[in-house]
Structures are given as structure tokens and as C-alpha cells.
N, C-alpha and C positions, 0 to 999 in steps of 0.2 A: 564577403569572404565565405568560402565553403564551410559548411557546418560538419564537424567531425563528431557526430553523435550516433551511437548504435545501441540498440536494446537487445541484441541477439543473445548476450550471455547472462541475462538477468531475469529474475522473477520478482514481480512486485509483491511487497509484503504489506498489504493494506488491511487494516482492521475492518471487518464486516460485522462485528458484534458491537455491543454497547460501548460507547466511547468512555474512556477513563478520564476522570477529572483530577488526577493526581498532579499532572503537569510537571512532574519531576523528571520525566524522560519522554522521549518521542513515543507516541502511542502507536506502536506497530506490533505485529505478530506474524509468525510464519504461517503461510497458507499452504496447506497440503494440496496434492493433486486433486483431491476430492472436494477442496474448498471447505472442509469441515471447520466449524467454529466452536465445537464442543468436543470434549473427550469422552462423550457418553459411551460410544461403542467400545472404546479401548479400556474404559475404567469400570465397566459394569460388574465385572467379577470382583473388583475390589470393594464395591459398595453393596451389591446384592447377589443373591443366588436366586434360582427360580422360585423357591419356596417363599423367600422374603418378598419378592415382587408379588407373588400371588396373595400374600397376607395384606400387603398395602392395597392392592387392587380391591380385594374383598372389603376391606375397611371402608374405602371411599365409595364403593358401589352400594354398600348398605346405607351409608349416610345419604347418598344421592336418592336412593329409593324411598327413604324415610321422608326426606324433604319434599319429593314429588307427591307422596301420598298426602302430605299436609298442606303444601302450598300450590300444588299443580305443577305442570311441566315448565312453567315460566317463572317459578318462584325465584326471588332475588338471591336467596341463600345458596342456590345451586351454582351460581357463578364461581364462587371460591372453591367449592368442592370439585367442580369440573376442572378448574385450573390446577388444583392439587393433583388430581388423577393424571391429567395430561403431563404435568411436570415429572411425575414418577415414571411414566412410560418414556419420557424424554431422557431422563437420567439413565435409564436402562438401555437406551439405544433403540427403543421401539417407536420409531418416529411416525409411522402410519397411524398407530393408535393415538399418539400424542397429538397429532394434527387434528384428528377427529374430535377429541375432547376439548382441545384449546379453541377450535373454531366454534364449537357450541358455547363455550364459556364466553367468548367475545360477543357472540350473537345475543346471548341473554343479558350481558352487560349493557349493550346498546338499548335493548328493550326496557330495562329497568332503570338505568342511570342516564339514558339519553345519548343521542348520536355524538355529542361533543364531549362526553365525559372523559376525563383524563385517567380514570381508574382502569380503562381498557388498555392503556399504554403498556404495562408490564405483560399483559396477556399477548398482545400483538408481537412484542419482542420475543417472547418464548415461541410463538408460532413461526416467526421468521427463522429462528434457530433450527427448528425441525424441517422447515421447507428447504433451507440450505443443505441440510444433511441428505435430503431426498433429491437435491439438485433440481428443484422445481423453480427455475430462475424467473420465468415470467410472473409467477405468483409471489416470489420474493420481492420483485420490483413493484408489484401492485401493493403489497403490504407496506413497503417503504413510502410509497405515495400516500397511502392512507394515514400513516404515522405523521408524515409531514403536514398533511391537511389538518389533522387533529391539533398539532402544535399551533398552526396558523389561526385556528378558531379559538384558541385559549390564551395565546400570548401575543403581545405586540411584536413587531419585527425587531424592535430595539431592546426587547426584554432579554436579559442574560440567559433565561431558561431556553431560549431558542438556540443557544450555542450547541447544546447536545444534539439536536436533530440536524443542525447544519453540518456538524462534523460526521455524524452517522451517514447522512446522504452523500457527502463528499467521498467518504471511504467506499461506500457501496458503488457509486457511479464509477469511481476510479478502478475498483476491482472488476466491475462489469466491462469496462473498456479494455482493461489489460488482458483479459482472456476471452474477449469477444462473446459475451454472454447474450447480448441483445442484437436485434436486427439493425440498430442504429448506434454503432459504437462512437461515432463522432459526436452525436448528441450527448452520450454519456460523458465524454471527455469535457465538453462544454459545461455540462451541469456540474461536474466535479469541480472544475475551475471556479465556477460561480459560487458554489457552496463554500469552498475554502475562502474565497474573497469575502463572502458575507460573514463567515465566522471570524476572520481576521479583523474586519471592520468592527464587528460587535465587541470583541475583546479589547481592541484598541480604545474604543469609545467608553467602555465600562471601566477599564483599568487604566492603562496608558499605552502609548505606542511602544515603549521600551520595557513593559512588564514581561517577565520571563514566561508568563502564561500564554503569550502569543506564539511561542515557538512551535507547538504542534501544528497550528493552522498555517504558519509561515512555511514550515517544511513541506506540508501538503501542497501548498501553492507553488513552491519551487519545483516539486516533482511534477505537478500538473503542467507547469510551463515547459519543463523539459520534454514531456510527452507530446505537447503541442509542437515543439520544435522538431521532433523526430517523426511526426506523423507523415505518412506518405498518402497524398490525396489522390483518389481515383477521379477521372474525368468522364463525364457522359458526352456522347457525340450526337449532335442534332444535324440531320441532313435537310438542307434547305431545298426549296422548289427548283432552284436553278442548278442543283447538283452540288453546290458547295456545302461545306460542313463547318460546324462551330463546336468547339469544345467548351464545356462549362462544368462548374462544380455544383453540388447540391447547396441548399441554404446553409446547412451545417458546415459543408466544405468551404463555402465562401467565408464564413465566420472564422473557421480555423485558419484559413489562408491569411486573413487579416491579422490574427493573433500571432501567426508564425513570423510575420514581418517585424513584429515588435518583440519577439521572444528573447533576442540577445539583450537588448536594453532592459527588458523586464527582469530577466534573470540577474543581471548586475545589480539592479535596484533592490530586488528581494534579498539577495545575499548580503549586500551592504547593510540592509536593515537588520538582518539577523546578527551581523557583526556589531552593530550599534546596540542591540539589545544586550548581548553578552558583555559589552564594555560598560554598560550602565549598572551591572549587578554589583552588589557589595556583600561579601568580597568577590572579586572577579575570578571566575574559573578560567585560568589561562589555557587549559587544554581545549575548552570550548572555543575560545577566541582563536587559538591556533588552527583548529579544524575549520572554522568559518573562513579564516584567511586563505587556507588551502583550497577551500571550496570555490572561492572567488578566482583564484589562480587557475584551478581546473576548468572553470567556465570559460575563461579567456582561451585556454589551450584547446578546448573542444571546438571552439569557433575559429581555430587557426590563427589566433592573434599571439604569435610567439613572443614578441618583445614584451608585451603587457604581461603575459603569463610568466615569463622569466623574472620580470621585476617583482611581481607579487609573490612568486615562490621564494625569492630572496628575502622579502619582507617577512613572510611567514616563518622562514627558518631563523632569521635574526630574532624575531619576537619569541619563538619557542625556545631558542637557545638562551635568551636572557631570563626567561621564566621557567626554566627546566626544573620541574619539581619531581618528575618521575622518569628516570632514564629509559626504562623499558617502553613506556608509552611514547616517548620522544623518538626512540628507535623505530617503532612501528610506523610513525608518521613519515619519516624521511629516508630510512636506510634501505628500503626495498621499493621497487616500482609497485604502483597500485592501479588496478584496472579501473577505468572510469566508465560511467559516472560513479563517484563515491558519495552517494546520498544515503541518509539514514533510513529512508523508506524502501530501499532496494536491496534485495538479497543477492549477493555475489556468489554464484555457484562454482567458485574456484578457490583453490588454496595454494599457498606457496610453502607451507611448513611441514610437508610430509617427507621424512628422511629417505624412504624408498617405497617401492610398490608392494612390498610383502604384506602390508597391513590392509590391502584392498581386495582381499579375496571375496568373490561374489558381489562386488560393488562395481557398477558401471562407471568407468572413468576413462579419460584420455590424458596421458602425461605428455606434455609438450615442452620443448626447449626452444628458446628464441633469444634474440638480442633486442634490447629496448634502447632506442636512440635517445639523445638528449631532449628531444621534444616528444617523446612518448610513442613513436611509431615502432611497429614490429618488423624485424628483419631476420633473415636466416631461420625461418620457422620450420620445425620438423617434429614429427611424432616420435617419442621415445618408446612408449608402450601404451597399451590400452586393454580394456576388458569390456566386452568380449573382444578377443584379438582380431577376429575376422569380420567384425561389424564395420564394413567400409563406409556405410552411410553415416554412421555416428562420427567416425574419424573425419570424413569430408566436411560434415556440418561444423565441427569444432574448428577445423583448419580455416574454413571460410569465415567464420566469426572472428577468429583471432587475427586474420590478415587485415581486417577492417577495424579492429579494436584500437582504442587509444588508451595509453597508460599515463599516469602521473610518473615522471621520471624519478629515479633515485637522486637525492639531493645531499651533497656533502660540502661542508664549509660554505654554504650558501650558493653553490654552483650546481647546475643541472649536469648529471653524469650519465655517460653511456654505460649500459649494463650488458655484459656478455653472458650468453648461455643461462639466461633466466629460466628457472624451472617452474612450471605451473601445472597443477592437476585440475582438470575441469570435469565436473560431474553433470553430464547432460540430463 
């Protein structure tokens, strides 16, 4: 069956900073256009003024000079002071200076504590943060590789401490793939997929397959599988001596092609596993169960399996209706069409709840009206308004995206409903 999956309206929200171990919610964060991972530049005025920064710098420089005079240029005590100074510059948004001192701190740490020392890990993480702020992506990738190598030298593959680096790597590779930061994006996607798999296996073996702590890795793997399914593979052409030609994929392309063939069944399996995890919790969170049931129905719909999708939508509606504990949340799930895919790690850059366009002064947007069929297709699409009004390129791009978009249809009394003149504001 034809795959109805599009990525045109969405921006990935992948953590590229330190992975959170709270496990109480999906570990995601909004990624700005600059891919910043810290609020240093925006918050510097709240924490420091120029004089405060100068005082901190002077304090640490005096301490560094004193240690150098006593212990020499490679004294072990320098490591912490250099890290402190780099951290101060980082908090103030002075990332060039931060990188300079953090690199020296990491270098001295390796000299004094050894190449495999885990004490350099927090320094490398801080260095990665500033490298991201400066958009030095090849160096970020290199530092993540170094971090992964350090973990592998200190912990066995089945050690739960490997979970942190597996999730960090997965987030980074997925971010790199989503905005094409490297010269080998398919390799990034394969690496992200593998890292999420490793994290999921590690958590399942350490805790249990239905432990709630597996959900972040499971959601990451579901997203990676979705991206595999939507990846468009480029072919290289080889001209033979007889004048004939052959099309072929790269090694990464062939692997993605194999994964694509299994993506539908893999997605069903992963979502069913998520559903099983939520059903095993005590007490059961019925909203999480309802959302997982809808996710499975969405998956069938995006693959064009209408009857299966309809059946699962009805089951999700019946379940939610039976366990309706929050009427507002229930309404959000079923009363309006929802643009797909509706995954926790994806940011939907559209909204349906704006009463008019008067609140959108100086904000780029396209206000569209459309009908949504019982199976989520778009009909009678038209532009109501936009800002800037004469930006035809923006309007055309949004129209093209919406024409090929798929929605979860409105559901009432367990039945899929046609929705006329559905209003959507898209923020390109």
C-alpha cells in the first residue's frame, strides 16, 4: 500500500543536550533555528553585567596564575579552575572564550588523570554546548564520538551507565539527520536508530520490557522508524562498457531501503509495545493508553489501511469514553482533526485555536481553510489570509504541504466524521 507520510509541516524536537533521567515525561525540547541548547545569550543580563563577569574572570585568572607558578603549566589543579572559567564565559554567552578554556581543561585532565578518565566527561559536555552555540557541527560530532569512546572504555555494553550516552548519541544523530548537518545524513539516521535500539534493549534487560522507563527510548525508536519510512533515497547511476547503465544505492542507502521495507510492521510492533507498557502500570494512566491507541490507528491510516484504521479509531474512542476522567482532554483527542504524524518528539508548527488573525501582527503565518474527509484527506483547500500578504513563495509552500498532508479525522460517537471548513494557522 502507498505510504501517506510527509514531514513537510514539522520540525524535529530532539534533545541534543544532557539526557534527563526523570523518565516522567518524554525527553524532548524545542530546538530553535540556531539549534541552541542553552539560554546563555538570552539570560546573560539576568545573571551578570559586564563588571560581574570581569570580577569572575579576574578571580579565576589570579587562581590559575598562582597554580601555574607553583605547579607549572600542567598542574592537575588547573583543570578545575580552567573549567570554572570556561563555564563562566559560557553562561555569559562568550562561547569562543569558553571553548578556549574548556579545551585546555580537557587537555590537562587527560594528561593528569589519563586518557580513559571519566572526570573529563562533564568538561566535554560543556564543550559540546558551546560548540553547538557556535554551530561548529563537525567538531560537535567529533566530541560526541570521543564521549562515546570514553564510555565504552569504562563501562561494559550491558552496564546501565551506558544508557546515558546511548540516548545522547541517538538524539544527536537524529538532530543531525533532521537538519542535514553532516555529509552523510543516512548514516546519521542509521546510527540514531541503532542507538535507540541499544538504549531500549539495555533498559528492558535492566528493568523489564514493560517498565515505564523504556518509554523515552521507545518513542525515539518510533520516530526514527517513521523517518526511515519517509526517507527518499537518491540513486547513483553507473555506465557500463556496453553503454547500458545500472542504478544503485550507497551502502547506507541499501540498509535504509531494507529498513523501509519493514517499517510498517516495525511501527505496529513498537506502538503495540508502548501500549502494553502503559497497560501494565499501576494505576493505569488512561489518557496515555488512549493516546497510544490513537497512535496505532494513525499509523494504519498513514499507510492507507483504512479499515484497520477505522476499527482502531473506534476502539480508542470507546476506551477513552469509558475512562473519561478529563472532558477537556477527551475533546482535544477526538473533537477536531489532528495533523499527522502526532508523535511526542515532533513539533507541529500549526494551530487551530486562534479566533482571528488580529493577534498575529508581525508574525509570519498562513491561515488556510479546508475540508477534512472521513479518512483524513484534504479537500477544497484555500488561503484565507497570510502575513506577509504578498509572500507568494511562502503561501505556495504551505499549500503544497497541506495538499499532501494527512489528518486524523474528527471522531464522534465512535464514527469517523467529515469536517467542513476546517481552519488552520500554519507558521512557516
